Structures are given as C-alpha cells and as structure tokens.
C-alpha positions in Angstrom: 20.4 -0.9 14.3 23.1 0.2 12.1 22.2 0.5 8.3 24.8 -2.1 7.3 24.2 -4.7 10.2 24.1 -8.4 8.4 20.7 -9.1 7.6 19.2 -12.5 8.6 19.4 -16.0 6.4 15.3 -15.5 6.0 15.8 -11.9 4.1 18.6 -13.0 1.7 17.0 -13.0 -1.9 18.6 -13.9 -5.5 19.4 -10.5 -7.3 16.7 -9.9 -10.5 17.8 -10.7 -13.4 16.5 -13.2 -15.7 14.8 -13.5 -19.3 11.3 -12.5 -18.2 12.6 -9.9 -15.6 14.8 -7.9 -18.5 11.9 -8.5 -20.8 9.4 -6.7 -18.5 11.6 -4.1 -17.4 12.3 -3.0 -21.0 8.4 -3.0 -21.7 8.1 -0.5 -18.6 10.7 1.7 -20.3 9.5 1.7 -23.5 5.5 2.6 -22.2 7.2 5.2 -19.4 5.5 3.2 -17.1 6.6 2.9 -13.3 6.3 -0.2 -10.8 6.2 0.4 -7.1 8.0 -3.3 -7.5 11.3 -1.1 -8.9 10.3 2.3 -7.0 9.9 0.7 -3.4 13.0 -1.7 -3.8 10.4 -4.7 -3.2 12.7 -7.8 -2.3 10.2 -10.1 -4.4 10.6 -8.2 -8.0 12.4 -11.1 -8.9 10.1 -13.9 -8.1 7.1 -11.6 -9.2 8.6 -10.7 -12.4 10.1 -13.6 -13.4 6.5 -15.4 -13.0 5.0 -12.8 -15.3 3.0 -10.3 -12.1 3.6 -7.0 -11.5 2.0 -4.2 -9.2 1.9 -0.8 -11.7 2.1 2.7 -9.6 0.2 5.7 -11.8 0.0 9.1 -11.2 3.8 9.3 -11.6 6.9 8.6 -9.2 6.9 11.9 -7.1 4.7 11.7 -4.0 3.5 14.8 -1.9 4.0 12.9 1.2 7.6 11.7 2.6 6.5 8.7 4.7 10.0 7.8 6.9 9.6 4.5 5.8 9.1 4.5 2.0 11.9 4.7 -0.6 9.8 6.4 -3.2 10.6 9.9 -4.3 8.8 13.0 -2.6 8.2 16.5 -3.8 5.7 18.5 -5.7 4.2 16.9 -8.9 4.3 18.7 -11.8 1.8 16.9 -14.6 -1.0 14.7 -14.6 -0.8 12.2 -17.2 -4.5 11.2 -18.4 -3.3 8.7 -21.1 -1.8 6.7 -18.4 -4.7 4.0 -17.9 -4.4 3.0 -21.9 -1.0 2.5 -21.6 -1.2 0.5 -18.2 -4.0 -1.5 -19.6 -2.2 -2.1 -22.9 0.7 -3.3 -20.9 -1.7 -5.7 -19.1 -3.2 -7.1 -22.3 0.5 -7.7 -23.8 1.5 -9.8 -20.6 -1.8 -11.6 -20.6 -2.1 -10.9 -16.8 -4.7 -13.0 -14.9 -4.4 -10.1 -11.8 -3.6 -6.8 -11.7 -2.8 -4.5 -8.6 -3.0 -0.9 -9.3 -1.2 1.8 -6.7 0.0 5.0 -6.8 1.9 8.0 -5.0 -0.1 10.4 -3.0 -1.3 13.0 -5.1 -2.6 15.5 -2.2 -2.6 18.7 -4.6 -5.5 16.9 -7.0 -9.0 17.7 -5.8 -10.2 13.9 -6.0 -6.4 12.7 -5.1 -6.5 10.7 -8.4 -9.7 8.9 -8.1 -10.8 9.5 -11.5 -7.2 8.0 -12.8 -7.8 4.7 -10.9 -11.5 4.5 -12.4 -10.5 5.2 -15.8 -7.5 2.3 -15.0 -9.5 -0.2 -13.9 -12.3 0.0 -16.5 -9.7 0.1 -19.6 -7.9 -2.8 -18.1 -11.2 -4.7 -17.6 -12.3 -3.7 -21.6 -9.0 -5.3 -22.7 -9.0 -8.2 -20.0 -12.3 -9.1 -19.0 -11.5 -12.1 -16.8 -8.3 -10.4 -15.3 -9.3 -9.3 -11.4 -8.1 -6.1 -10.7 -7.0 -4.8 -7.1 -6.3 -1.1 -6.0 -4.2 0.3 -3.4 -5.2 3.6 -2.7 -4.1 6.7 -0.7 -6.6 7.9 1.8 -7.6 10.6 -0.3 -7.5 13.0 2.7 -10.6 10.8 4.1 -12.5 11.6 0.8 -15.6 9.4 0.9 -16.6 11.1 -3.0 -13.4 9.7 -3.9 -13.4 6.9 -2.8 -17.0 6.2 -4.3 -15.7 7.2 -7.5 -12.8 4.4 -7.2 -15.5 1.6 -5.9 -17.8 2.5 -9.0 -15.1 1.2 -11.1 -15.8 -2.4 -9.4 -12.5 -3.4 -8.4 -11.6 -6.6 -7.2 -10.1 -5.7 -3.8 -9.9 -2.2 -2.6 -6.7 -1.8 -0.5 -5.3 0.8 1.9 -2.4 0.4 4.0 -2.5 1.2 7.7 1.8 0.5 7.7 2.2 1.0 11.4 0.6 1.3 14.8 -1.2 4.0 16.4 1.9 5.0 18.8 4.3 5.3 15.7 1.6 7.1 13.0 2.3 10.3 13.5 6.1 9.9 13.6 6.6 7.7 10.8 3.9 8.6 8.4 3.2 12.2 9.2 1.3 12.8 6.1 -1.7 10.2 7.6 -3.9 9.6 10.7 -4.7 6.4 12.0 -7.8 6.3 12.3 -8.5 7.8 9.4 -7.2 5.2 7.4 -8.7 2.7 9.3 -12.5 3.9 9.1 -11.5 4.9 5.5 -11.7 0.8 5.0 -14.7 0.9 7.2 -16.5 3.4 4.6 -15.5 1.2 1.6 -17.7 -1.7 3.6 -20.8 0.6 3.7 -20.4 1.9 0.0 -19.5 -1.4 -1.7 -19.9 -4.6 1.0 -19.3 -7.0 -1.6 -15.7 -5.7 -2.9 -12.8 -7.2 -0.6 -10.8 -4.9 1.7 -7.6 -5.1 2.7 -4.7 -3.3 4.3 -1.1 -3.9 5.4 1.3 -3.4 8.2 4.8 -3.2 8.3 7.1 -4.9 11.5 10.3 -4.3 12.9 9.9 -0.4 13.2 9.9 -0.4 16.9 6.2 -1.6 17.6 4.9 -3.9 20.7 3.1 -6.8 20.8 0.4 -5.3 22.5 0.0 -2.6 19.8 -0.1 -5.1 17.1 -3.2 -6.8 18.6 -4.6 -3.3 19.1 -4.2 -2.3 15.5 -5.8 -6.0 14.7 -8.6 -5.2 17.0 -9.1 -1.4 15.7 -9.0 -2.9 11.9 -11.6 -5.8 12.6 -14.0 -2.8 14.0 -13.9 -1.5 10.3 -14.5 -5.2 9.4 -11.4 -5.5 6.9 -11.3 -8.8 5.3 -7.4 -9.1 4.5 -4.4 -8.5 6.2 -0.7 -8.4 5.6 2.7 -8.6 7.8 5.9 -8.0 6.5 9.4 -6.9 7.7 11.0 -3.5 7.6 13.5 -3.1 5.2 15.5 0.5 5.7 15.6 2.1 1.7 18.5 4.4 2.7 20.7 6.1 5.3 17.7 9.1 5.5 15.0 6.7 6.6 14.5 5.4 10.1 16.6 2.4 11.1 15.2 -0.8 11.5 14.5 -1.7 14.9 14.6 -5.5 15.0 14.3 -8.6 13.1 11.0 -10.2 13.4 11.6 -13.9 12.6 9.8 -16.4 10.4 8.4 -18.1 13.6 7.0 -14.8 15.1 5.2 -14.0 11.7 3.5 -17.5 11.7 2.3 -16.9 15.1 1.0 -13.4 14.0 -0.9 -15.1 11.3 -2.3 -17.4 13.6 -3.8 -14.5 16.2 -5.3 -12.5 13.1 -7.0 -15.4 11.5 -8.4 -17.5 14.7 -8.5 -14.8 17.4 -9.2 -11.5 15.8 -11.4 -13.1 12.5 -9.6 -11.6 9.6 -10.7 -13.8 6.5 -6.9 -14.1 5.2 -3.8 -12.8 6.9 -0.5 -13.3 4.8 2.4 -13.0 7.1 6.2 -13.3 6.6 9.6 -11.7 6.4 9.3 -10.7 2.7 5.4 -10.3 2.4 4.4 -7.1 0.6 0.9 -5.8 -0.1 0.8 -7.4 -3.7 2.3 -10.9 -2.4 0.1 -14.1 -3.8 -2.7 -11.4 -4.5 -4.3 -12.9 -6.9 -4.9 -16.1 -4.8 -6.7 -14.0 -2.1 -9.1 -12.6 -5.0 -9.7 -15.7 -6.3 -10.2 -17.9 -2.5 -11.4 -14.9 -0.3 -15.0 -14.0 0.0 -15.8 -10.6 1.8 -17.4 -9.9 4.7 -20.1 -7.8 5.5 -19.7 -3.9 7.2 -18.4 -3.4 10.9 -19.1 -1.0 13.7 -17.2 1.6 11.9 -18.4 2.6 8.5 -18.2 6.4 8.5 -14.6 8.3 7.9 -13.1 9.6 10.9 -10.5 12.3 11.3 -11.3 14.0 7.6 -11.5 17.3 8.8 -8.4 16.8 11.2 -4.8 17.8 9.2 -2.2 15.1 9.6 0.9 16.7 11.2 2.4 17.0 7.4 -0.6 17.5 5.5 -1.2 19.5 2.1 -4.2 21.4 2.0 -4.5 23.4 -1.5 -8.3 23.8 -0.3 -6.9 26.2 2.2 -5.0 28.1 0.2 -1.8 26.6 1.1 1.2 27.3 -0.8 4.1 25.3 -1.7 4.2 22.5 1.1 7.0 22.3 3.0 8.1 18.6 2.8 8.8 16.5 5.9 12.3 16.4 7.0 13.3 13.1 7.2 15.9 12.8 10.2 17.4 9.5 11.3 16.4 8.0 14.3 12.7 7.4 15.5 11.5 9.7 18.3 8.8 7.4 19.1 10.4 4.0 19.3 10.1 1.7 21.8 13.4 -0.4 20.5 17.0 1.1 19.9 
C-alpha cells in the first residue's frame, strides 16, 4: 500500500496541541526525558496527554535494534543515564499520576539489558507515589531470566513484553528478536511471579493471515499471558515496511471476542488506534492475574536472532539492520 494512500476515517485523529499537551511537552524537555508517545508517533498522544497520562521511555532514545515497523532511532547508544529513574519519578509526582507505563529502547550492549534501571525506576516512583500502579513494557533482555527477575523483584503491577507479529513474519520485520523467546519470556515471568499480570501486543496490518493470528493467540496462552492488545500498523516513514491492509473496527471487535471467548485471555484491548499502554490504568485495576501456563522456561535464549548484538561473544560494533522498502515474507501486496 503506498505511503500516501488515503487512510480510512477511523484512523483520523485531531492533531495534538491543547494546553495540557503543551505543558507536558515542556516538562519532558526541561527534564531531558523521552516518551514513546513522541518517539513512536503514537496516534493517541493528544488524547492521553490531555488526560494527564504518558508512557515514559527510559534508557535513552537510541535503540540497538532496528525493527522494520518502529519509528524509534536505531544505532549504538553512547551513555547510560543513572539519574534517569529519579527524574522520571519526580515528573510522575509533579503530574500526580495514578498509573505509569515505563518502556525503553533495547540496550543489548548492556550486560543486564537495562533491567537494573527498570527496577530503580519502579522503586523510585513507588517511593514518591505509593498509590500509583507501575506498568513496565520491557525488551526480551536476550532471554536472560536473571534480568527478568531483577525487574519482577521491584514488583511492577503489569509485566509487558510485546510479541509484535506472527511467527512467519518475525524474522523479517523484527530481526533483533525471536518469536518463541518472546512468548516464553512471558511464561517465565509467570513462573517467577505468578501474581503479576503479564501483557503483550500484536500489530495487525503487516501481512499476517487470520490463521496466523489465531496461532499466535494459542501460543501466548500456552505461556498464560493475561492481557493482549491488538492495533493497526501505521508506517512511520518510506524506509519502513508498507502497510499491507487497513483492518476494520468490526474485525478488531471480532478479534477481541476470539481472544477472550475462544482462547481465554483475561482481557483483550483491540482497535485501530490501540497501542500497548492504551487504557492501561483500567487494566491494572480490573484484571486479575492467572497462574503459570505450560511454558515456564525461556526458549531460544542461546540462539541469536538474525540481527542480534552479542558483546559476550566479543562482537564489535554491529552492522545495523538495513531497512528496505518491501516485505519479503508478506502474504499481501
């Protein structure tokens, strides 16, 4: 689908610019903080920021992976900001937030992938806002269960890690990750902390087939994932893969029904503009965690992804993934 193809009416949103939006934008700049709302060009930024909620992106704004659907800049980060957790917590307190979502770029050059910074951020927010629920959307830490445990020990309300797409498309559009590693990482979270909600997201409109979506749902339930989000892929630039199709609101509604009634997810948030953190506060308040599933051990941690940085193997500066227009694994044109 051409980049300038007309978007359907259900994807059109008002440009942000309200008073609260401008106030939050100024606060983020003054504290040198980053939000995934801005970096990923989230279509909900106006709605969320006007209502006083935001998703913070820690560990900098440069990602060591280059997923072909993601608008975040990729390359080799140059520093680790140890004071970032304090500034995030101070900003959350100033905003008097009731629910905070913390996510990050991938930092594959770090031994723990940034897990200790996640844990410090959770604890500092809790210290300032004891009633505030904290949700984290973490990388796969290259399948390191010890790093996962560091984050869980800080007791987030929700442990999120996005699958992003179906098995067939994974090597092509997410070359820095592995399908089964991501699913089993969520299963391992249930083994370490079964009372903490787990959550994942899949982007639709990248070429996946209906039976592949069903298979992904089935695989995720094997890892006892509690919450699933489904949203429409929006192409960030001509250098990213094209949109394969626009998924209608009616189809999203049907996938919500399928996920909850046929596969047993405790909650499915599904809609064209849904992103990982959309309505996250309500999910943290209303959904109860289920126990461990059949998958509780991390799989494929010892198998490098097609474009994975492995400093422990004395790998030098990685060759960054070349983003090419087109989709070799796509089923749609």
